[in-house]
C-alpha positions as CSV (number, residue, x, y, z in Angstrom):
1,X,0.0,0.0,0.0
2,X,1.3,3.4,-0.9
3,X,1.3,5.8,2.0
4,X,1.2,9.6,1.4
5,X,4.4,11.2,2.7
6,X,4.6,14.4,4.7
7,X,6.7,15.6,1.7
8,X,3.7,15.2,-0.6
9,X,2.0,18.3,0.6
10,X,3.2,21.8,1.3
11,X,4.0,22.5,5.0
12,X,1.7,25.4,5.3
13,X,-1.3,23.4,4.1
14,X,-0.5,20.8,6.8
15,X,-0.1,23.5,9.4
16,X,-3.2,25.5,8.4
17,X,-5.5,22.7,7.4
18,X,-7.1,22.3,3.9
19,X,-10.2,24.6,4.5
20,X,-8.2,27.4,6.0
21,X,-5.6,27.2,3.3
22,X,-8.3,27.4,0.6
23,X,-9.6,30.7,2.2
24,X,-6.0,32.0,2.4
25,X,-5.4,31.0,-1.3
26,X,-8.5,32.7,-2.4
27,X,-7.4,36.0,-0.8
28,X,-3.7,35.6,-1.8
29,X,-4.5,34.8,-5.5
30,X,-5.4,38.5,-5.8
31,X,-1.9,39.6,-4.8
32,X,0.3,37.0,-6.6
33,X,1.1,37.1,-10.3
34,X,3.0,33.8,-10.3
35,X,4.3,31.0,-8.0
36,X,7.2,28.7,-8.8
37,X,8.1,25.6,-6.8
38,X,11.4,23.7,-6.9
39,X,13.1,21.0,-4.9
40,X,16.6,22.0,-3.7
41,X,19.2,19.6,-2.3
42,X,21.3,21.1,0.5
43,X,25.0,20.7,-0.1
44,X,26.6,21.1,3.4
45,X,29.9,19.7,2.2
46,X,30.5,22.8,0.0
47,X,28.8,25.3,2.4
48,X,29.6,27.3,5.5
49,X,26.9,27.5,8.1
50,X,27.4,29.2,11.5
51,X,23.7,28.9,12.4
52,X,23.1,32.7,12.3
53,X,20.7,34.5,10.0
54,X,22.3,37.7,8.5
55,X,20.3,40.9,7.9
56,X,20.9,40.7,4.1
57,X,21.5,37.8,1.7
58,X,23.3,37.9,-1.6
59,X,21.7,35.2,-3.7
60,X,23.7,33.8,-6.7
61,X,22.0,31.5,-9.1
62,X,24.8,29.7,-10.9
63,X,24.1,27.5,-14.0
64,X,26.7,25.0,-14.8
65,X,27.3,23.4,-18.2
66,X,25.7,19.9,-18.4
67,X,28.2,17.3,-17.2
68,X,30.4,19.9,-15.5
69,X,28.8,19.8,-12.1
70,X,31.6,17.8,-10.6
71,X,34.2,20.3,-11.9
72,X,32.2,23.2,-10.4
73,X,31.8,21.4,-7.1
74,X,35.5,20.5,-7.0
75,X,36.5,24.2,-7.6
76,X,34.1,25.3,-4.9
77,X,35.5,22.7,-2.4
78,X,39.2,23.4,-3.2
79,X,39.4,27.1,-4.1
80,X,36.3,28.9,-2.9
81,X,35.8,27.4,0.6
82,X,39.4,27.7,1.8
83,X,39.4,31.4,0.8
84,X,36.1,32.1,2.4
85,X,37.1,30.3,5.6
86,X,40.4,32.2,5.8
87,X,38.5,35.5,5.3
88,X,36.1,34.6,8.1
89,X,33.0,34.3,6.1
90,X,30.2,32.9,8.4
91,X,27.5,32.0,5.9
92,X,27.8,30.5,2.4
93,X,24.9,28.1,1.8
94,X,24.9,26.0,-1.4
95,X,21.9,24.1,-2.8
96,X,21.5,22.2,-6.0
97,X,18.3,22.3,-8.0
98,X,16.8,18.8,-8.3
99,X,13.4,19.6,-9.7
100,X,11.7,22.6,-11.1
101,X,13.5,25.9,-11.8
102,X,15.8,26.2,-14.7
103,X,17.8,23.0,-14.7
104,X,19.4,20.3,-12.5
105,X,22.7,21.9,-13.3
106,X,21.7,25.0,-11.3
107,X,23.1,25.9,-7.9
108,X,21.9,28.5,-5.5
109,X,24.4,30.2,-3.2
110,X,23.2,32.4,-0.4
111,X,25.9,34.5,1.3
112,X,25.2,36.6,4.3
113,X,26.1,40.3,4.2
114,X,25.7,42.9,7.0
115,X,24.5,45.7,4.7
116,X,23.8,46.5,1.1
117,X,26.9,48.8,1.2
118,X,29.0,45.5,1.3
119,X,28.0,45.0,-2.3
120,X,30.2,47.9,-3.3
121,X,33.2,45.8,-2.3
122,X,32.1,42.8,-4.4
123,X,30.9,39.4,-3.5
124,X,32.3,37.4,-0.5
125,X,34.3,35.3,-3.0
126,X,35.8,38.4,-4.7
127,X,36.8,39.9,-1.3
128,X,38.2,36.7,0.0
129,X,40.3,35.9,-3.0
130,X,41.4,39.4,-3.9
131,X,41.3,40.9,-7.4
132,X,44.0,39.0,-9.2
133,X,43.2,35.5,-7.8
134,X,39.5,36.2,-8.3
135,X,40.1,37.0,-12.0
136,X,42.2,33.8,-12.5
137,X,39.4,31.9,-10.8
138,X,36.7,33.4,-13.1
139,X,38.8,32.5,-16.1
140,X,39.1,28.9,-14.9
141,X,35.3,28.7,-15.0
142,X,35.1,29.2,-18.7
143,X,33.3,26.2,-20.1
144,X,32.1,25.2,-16.7
145,X,29.7,28.1,-15.7
146,X,27.2,29.3,-18.3
147,X,25.5,32.0,-16.4
148,X,25.3,33.7,-13.0
149,X,22.4,35.8,-11.7
150,X,22.8,37.9,-8.6
151,X,20.1,39.2,-6.3
152,X,20.1,40.9,-2.8
153,X,17.4,40.4,-0.2
154,X,16.7,41.6,3.3
155,X,15.7,39.1,5.9
156,X,12.4,40.0,7.4
157,X,12.1,38.2,10.7
158,X,8.5,39.5,11.2
159,X,7.4,37.6,8.0
160,X,9.5,34.5,8.6
161,X,9.2,31.3,10.6
162,X,12.2,29.6,12.1
163,X,11.7,26.3,13.7
164,X,12.9,26.2,17.3
165,X,15.9,24.0,17.9
C-alpha cells in the first residue's frame, strides 16, 4: 500500500488545514502574479553555516554546463571554501536544484552580508580571493559556468518562521 508522505503536501497546508488554506489561497490569489516551486538539495559539504541569520543575503544562481557539475563542485571545495574560511565568512549556503526551476545543473548560493553597502566591495568570494586571484578563478570557470544571476534580499524576521531547535 502506498502511503502519502509528509513531503507530498506543502508544509503550510499541513499547518493550516485544507479549509483554512483554501480561504487563504482565495485572498492571496489577488496579490500574486506567479508562483514557482522547486526542490533544492542542500550541499553542506560545500557550504559554511554558523547557524546565524544575517540581515541581508546575496543570492547567486549559478548555472553549470551539463556534465560539468563535478568540476564546479570541486573548484568550490578546493578554491572557494578555503578562501572564504580564511576571510572569516560565516554564511555560504549552497543548494543544487533537483526539480523545477531552470535545470538540475543550477546551484543557488546564499551569502550573508551585513548591509547593502557591502556589495560595493564585491561578493564574498571576490573579497576573500582578492582581485588577481578572483580574475584567475573566473577565467578557470570558462566552459564550466554558463550564467550567474545575482540578487540581494533583506531578511524580514516579522514575516519569517524559524523552527525552534
